C-alpha positions in Angstrom: -22.9 -9.5 1.6 -23.4 -5.7 2.0 -21.0 -3.0 0.9 -19.4 -3.0 4.3 -18.9 -6.5 4.5 -17.2 -6.6 1.3 -14.3 -4.5 2.5 -11.2 -6.2 1.9 -8.5 -6.9 4.4 -5.1 -5.3 4.3 -2.5 -7.7 3.0 0.6 -5.6 1.9 1.8 -4.3 5.3 3.0 -7.8 6.8 6.2 -6.2 8.0 4.5 -3.4 9.9 2.4 -6.0 12.0 1.7 -4.9 15.6 2.0 -8.1 17.7 0.3 -8.8 21.1 1.0 -11.3 23.7 1.1 -12.4 27.6 0.2 -15.2 29.9 -3.4 -14.4 30.1 -5.9 -16.4 28.1 -7.8 -14.5 25.2 -11.3 -15.2 23.9 -11.4 -16.7 20.5 -11.0 -14.0 17.9 -14.1 -13.3 15.7 -14.4 -15.6 12.6 -12.4 -14.6 9.6 -10.4 -12.0 11.4 -6.6 -11.9 10.7 -3.6 -11.9 12.9 -2.8 -8.2 11.6 -6.4 -7.2 12.2 -7.0 -8.7 15.8 -7.8 -6.4 18.7 -6.9 -6.9 22.3 -8.7 -4.3 24.3 -8.3 -6.0 27.7 -4.6 -6.2 27.4 -2.6 -4.4 24.7 -4.8 -2.0 22.7 -4.2 1.7 23.2 -7.2 3.2 25.0 -6.7 6.5 23.1 -8.4 10.0 24.1 -11.9 10.2 23.8 -13.6 13.5 23.1 -17.3 13.0 22.8 -17.8 10.7 20.1 -14.4 10.8 18.5 -11.4 9.0 19.6 -7.7 10.1 19.2 -4.8 7.7 18.8 -1.2 9.5 19.3 1.8 7.4 18.6 5.3 7.7 18.0 7.9 5.7 16.5 12.0 5.8 17.0 13.7 3.4 15.1 17.4 2.6 13.7 18.4 0.9 10.8 21.7 -0.4 9.5 21.5 -0.2 5.8 24.6 -1.9 3.9 23.9 -0.3 0.5 22.5 3.2 1.1 22.5 4.2 -2.6 21.3 1.0 -4.0 24.3 0.2 -6.1 25.9 -2.7 -7.7 29.4 -1.3 -7.1 30.9 1.2 -4.3 28.5 0.1 -1.9 28.1 2.6 1.1 26.8 1.6 4.5 25.4 3.7 7.2 23.1 3.9 10.0 19.7 5.7 9.9 17.4 7.0 12.9 13.9 7.8 11.8 11.2 9.3 14.2 7.8 9.1 13.0 5.0 10.9 15.1 1.6 10.8 14.2 -2.2 11.1 15.3 -5.2 9.1 14.0 -8.8 9.4 15.1 -12.0 7.6 14.3 -15.9 8.2 15.3 -17.8 6.0 17.5 -21.1 6.7 15.7 -23.8 4.0 15.2 -24.4 5.0 11.6 -22.0 6.8 9.4 -18.1 6.9 9.7 -15.1 9.4 9.7 -11.5 8.8 10.3 -8.2 10.0 9.7 -4.4 10.4 10.3 -1.7 13.2 10.4 1.8 12.1 10.3 5.4 13.3 10.0 8.8 11.5 9.6 12.4 12.8 9.8 14.9 10.5 8.7 18.9 11.3 9.9 22.0 9.7 8.5 25.0 9.2 10.3 27.5 9.7 7.6 25.4 10.4 4.6 23.8 13.4 5.6 22.7 14.4 2.1 20.3 11.3 2.5 18.4 13.2 5.5 14.8 13.8 4.6 11.5 15.3 6.3 8.2 13.8 5.1 4.6 14.4 6.3 1.0 13.7 5.2 -2.7 13.5 6.2 -5.4 11.1 4.9 -9.2 11.1 5.9 -11.9 8.9 5.0 -15.6 8.7 5.4 -18.6 6.5 4.9 -22.1 7.9 4.5 -25.2 5.2 5.1 -27.7 6.7 3.1 -30.5 3.8 3.6 -32.0 1.7 1.2 -28.8 -0.3 1.2 -26.9 2.6 -0.5 -23.5 3.5 0.8 -21.1 6.3 -0.2 -17.4 6.0 0.5 -14.8 8.8 0.2 -10.9 8.7 1.0 -8.3 11.5 0.4 -4.5 11.4 1.1 -1.9 14.4 0.7 1.7 13.8 1.4 5.2 15.1 0.7 7.5 12.1 0.4 11.2 11.2 -0.5 11.6 8.5 -3.0 13.9 5.9 -2.0 17.1 4.9 -3.8 15.7 1.6 -5.0 12.9 3.2 -6.7 12.7 2.0 -10.3 12.9 5.6 -11.6 15.4 7.2 -9.2 17.5 9.4 -10.9 20.7 9.2 -9.1 21.2 12.6 -7.9 23.1 13.8 -4.7 20.1 14.1 -2.7 16.7 12.0 -2.9 13.9 13.2 -5.0 10.9 14.6 -3.3 7.5 14.6 -4.7 4.2 15.9 -3.3 1.2 13.4 -3.9 -2.4 13.7 -3.8 -5.0 11.0 -3.9 -9.0 11.5 -3.9 -11.5 8.5 -4.3 -15.2 8.7 -4.2 -17.3 5.4 -4.7 -21.1 4.9 -4.3 -22.7 1.4 -4.0 -26.4 0.3 -4.2 -27.6 -3.3 -3.2 -30.9 -4.8 -4.8 -31.3 -7.9 -3.2 -28.5 -9.9 -4.7 -27.4 -7.3 -7.3 -24.9 -4.7 -6.6 -24.5 -1.8 -8.8 -22.0 1.0 -8.1 -19.6 3.7 -9.6 -16.3 5.6 -8.6 -14.0 8.0 -9.4 -10.1 8.0 -8.4 -7.8 10.9 -8.7 -3.9 10.8 -8.2 -1.4 13.6 -8.8 2.4 13.7 -8.5 4.0 17.1 -8.3 8.0 16.9 -7.9 9.5 19.7 -5.7 12.6 20.2 -7.7 11.9 22.2 -11.1 14.3 19.9 -12.8 12.0 17.4 -12.3 8.9 19.1 -13.8 8.7 17.2 -16.5 7.6 14.4 -14.3 4.5 16.1 -13.0 1.6 14.3 -14.1 -2.3 13.6 -13.0 -4.1 10.5 -13.6 -8.0 10.3 -13.4 -9.7 6.9 -13.4 -13.8 6.3 -13.7 -15.3 2.9 -13.0 -18.7 1.1 -12.9 -19.3 -2.1 -11.0 -22.1 -4.8 -11.5 -21.8 -7.5 -9.1 -24.2 -10.7 -8.1 -24.1 -12.4 -5.0 -24.2 -16.2 -5.6 -24.3 -16.5 -1.6 -23.9 -14.4 1.6 -20.1 -15.3 1.4 -19.4 -15.2 -2.7 -19.9 -12.4 -5.2 -19.0 -12.3 -8.9 -18.6 -8.9 -10.4 -17.6 -7.1 -13.6 -15.9 -3.6 -13.6 -15.4 -1.4 -16.8 -12.9 1.4 -16.2 -11.5 4.2 -18.1 -8.8 6.7 -17.1 -6.6 9.4 -18.5 -2.9 10.4 -17.7 -1.7 13.9 -18.5 1.7 15.2 -18.0 2.0 19.0 -17.1 5.2 19.9 -19.2 5.5 19.9 -23.0 8.3 17.5 -23.3 6.4 14.9 -21.8 3.2 15.4 -23.6 4.0 12.4 -25.9 3.1 10.0 -22.8 -0.4 11.4 -22.5 -2.7 8.4 -22.9 -6.3 7.3 -22.6 -6.5 3.8 -20.9 -9.7 1.6 -20.8 -10.6 -1.9 -19.8 -12.4 -4.0 -17.8 -12.1 -6.5 -14.9 -13.9 -9.7 -13.9 -13.6 -11.3 -10.7 -15.0 -12.7 -7.2 -14.6 -11.6 -3.8 -15.3 -14.5 -1.2 -15.1 -15.5 2.4 -15.3 -19.4 2.8 -16.0 -20.4 6.5 -13.9 -17.7 7.6 -10.7 -19.4 6.7 -10.3 -18.1 2.8 -11.0 -14.1 2.6 -10.3 -11.9 -0.4 -10.6 -11.2 -3.8 -9.6 -12.7 -7.0 -9.8 -10.7 -10.5 -8.0 -10.3 -13.8 -8.8 -8.0 -16.8 -7.4 -6.6 -20.1 -6.8 -2.9 -21.0 -5.8 -0.9 -23.9 -3.5 2.1 -23.6 -3.7 4.7 -26.4 -1.0 7.3 -26.6 -1.5 10.9 -27.9 1.8 10.9 -29.8 2.5 8.5 -32.6 6.2 8.4 -30.9 4.9 5.5 -28.6 3.2 2.4 -29.8 -0.3 1.7 -28.5 -0.4 -1.3 -25.8 -2.8 -3.7 -24.8 -1.8 -5.5 -21.5 -3.1 -7.9 -18.5 -4.4 -6.2 -15.2 -5.0 -7.8 -11.7 -5.4 -6.8 -8.2 -5.8 -10.3 -6.6 -5.2 -10.6 -2.8 -6.5 -13.0 -0.4 -5.8 -14.4 3.2 -5.7 -17.9 4.4 -6.4 -18.3 8.4 -5.2 -22.0 8.9 -5.6 -21.4 12.8 -6.9 -18.6 14.7 -3.1 -17.7 15.5 -1.8 -17.7 12.0 -2.4 -15.7 9.0 -0.9 -16.4 5.2 -1.3 -13.7 2.9 -1.3 -13.9 -0.9 -1.2 -11.0 -3.4 -0.8 -10.6 -7.4 -1.0 -7.3 -9.1 -0.1 -6.0 -12.4 -0.6 -2.4 -13.3 0.6 0.1 -15.9 2.6 2.9 -14.2 3.5 6.5 -15.4 7.4 6.9 -16.2 9.9 9.5 -17.6 12.4 7.0 -18.5 14.2 8.3 -21.6 12.4 6.7 -24.4 9.9 4.7 -22.7 6.0 5.3 -22.8 5.1 3.6 -19.5 6.1 1.0 -16.9 4.4 -2.4 -16.5 4.7 -3.5 -13.0 3.9 -7.0 -11.9 4.2 -8.0 -8.1 3.6 -11.0 -6.4 4.2 -11.9 -2.7 3.4 -14.4 0.2 3.4 -13.5 3.7 2.9 -15.3 7.2 1.9 -13.8 10.4 2.0 -15.9 13.8 0.9 -15.3 17.1 3.6 -16.8 19.5 1.9 -15.6 22.4 -0.4 -12.7 23.4 2.7 -10.2 23.4 4.7 -11.6 20.6 3.9 -11.9 16.9 6.5 -13.0 14.3 5.9 -12.2 10.6 8.0 -12.6 7.3 7.3 -12.1 3.5 8.9 -13.0 0.0 7.8 -11.2 -2.8 9.0 -10.5 -6.8 8.7 -7.5 -8.5 9.1 -7.2 -12.3 9.3 -3.6 -14.0 9.2 -3.7 -17.7 9.5 -0.4 -19.4 7.3 0.0 -22.6 9.5 1.2 -25.8 13.1 0.7 -24.3 15.0 -2.3 -23.6 14.9 -2.5 -19.8 13.4 -4.9 -17.6 14.1 -5.3 -13.8 13.8 -8.4 -11.7 13.7 -7.6 -7.9 13.6 -10.2 -5.1 12.8 -9.4 -1.3 12.7 -11.5 1.5 12.3 -10.1 5.3 11.0 -11.2 8.9 10.3 -9.3 11.7 9.1 -9.7 15.4 7.3 -7.2 17.9 7.0 -7.5 21.2 4.1 -5.6 23.1 5.4 -4.8 26.6 2.0 -3.2 27.5 -0.8 -1.3 26.0 1.5 1.8 25.6 4.8 0.5 24.5 6.2 -2.0 22.2 9.7 -2.9 20.7 10.1 -4.5 17.4 13.1 -5.7 15.0 12.9 -6.5 11.5 15.5 -7.9 8.7 15.2 -7.4 4.9 17.3 -8.8 1.7 16.8 -7.2 -1.5 18.4 -8.3 -4.8 17.6 -6.6 -8.3 18.7 -8.1 -11.4 18.5 -6.0 -14.6 19.7 -5.9 -18.2 20.5 -2.3 -17.4 23.8 -2.9 -15.4 23.5 0.3 -13.2 20.2 -0.7 -12.0 21.4 -4.0 -10.3 22.1 -4.1 -6.6 21.9 -6.3 -3.4 20.8 -4.6 0.0 20.3 -5.8 3.8 18.6 -3.6 6.4 18.4 -4.6 10.0 16.1 -2.5 12.0 15.3 -2.1 15.7 12.7 0.2 17.2 10.4 1.3 19.9 6.9 2.4 19.8 4.8 4.4 22.1 1.0 5.2 22.1 -1.6 6.1 24.2 
């Protein structure tokens, strides 16, 4: 299994699946390809705009959603209609060796009554793969964006307007394969810079380093170990006590069983040491498990379990431990129609204070591809959060209808 073969399928975006359908018969999809990944070049895939060995894909989405609890509050719920316009353009190269791609996007949200919730967001991302020969591969990814945090964000401050944040991600990885042995190393950088000066104490950067040692038991089964070390640093003196060093290790397996079960299962332990004696050091469990089951060529069932330590500025808290589990299903009713559904559970546990949130979500959606340039979609999502902090509890339903156009 080469480094490229080991790239994992995307599992979490089940509610954003683009469907397909029609009366014509299709060829059997490639072995191990999920419903989400399936290409339909003869019927519904956009052709794009080709310029030499680069192809561009313009796209615009217009959607309206009814939200029965805009501010995610337990009492005094306010409902509203929001219209969201999302233009974007992505590109990819058609080279036989190496690869480069990227995406630029914007999003404008306009509320009918609660205009204080209006937001403009935008961002860009890029990736590249360099094949150096001798089974050496270098992967790089970068993303920069300005986003507005949702009212359901666990660290939402409840101000009159949504909190805006500039985020920057940059990842670099290198892997080499020696027969069945795989070794590699990587660095990941994440930066949050909040726009409003009142949030300066939330600005922070996290840098993570890791090394990888893996072994192929067979072409479809690999075991690996991944030690890692990261540092988290806040900008403001008021938050210096949350500066921390985090180190640990993961062990796990990547697999592709007959094209029916594909993914990664891992588990690890980490130690978080804070610079200040104000907060207790912490030992925790971490995982990044995610995999797909393909019972038929028209159905994909996705599973995920993740546990990680997240930065926070909740008063008195050192960090937030987030645990999330989900199950999603996508099914191709016809070549033009895909339905999907997902249920998930998220627990946010703040270290150092008595607050634990339990959030349950359930949703379903459908997309109908009219042709290779147009599709319509609809979705419903219900969220309920319980907490030992009464003001953090809420129930919310969102119904969405939209139109997507692409070239």
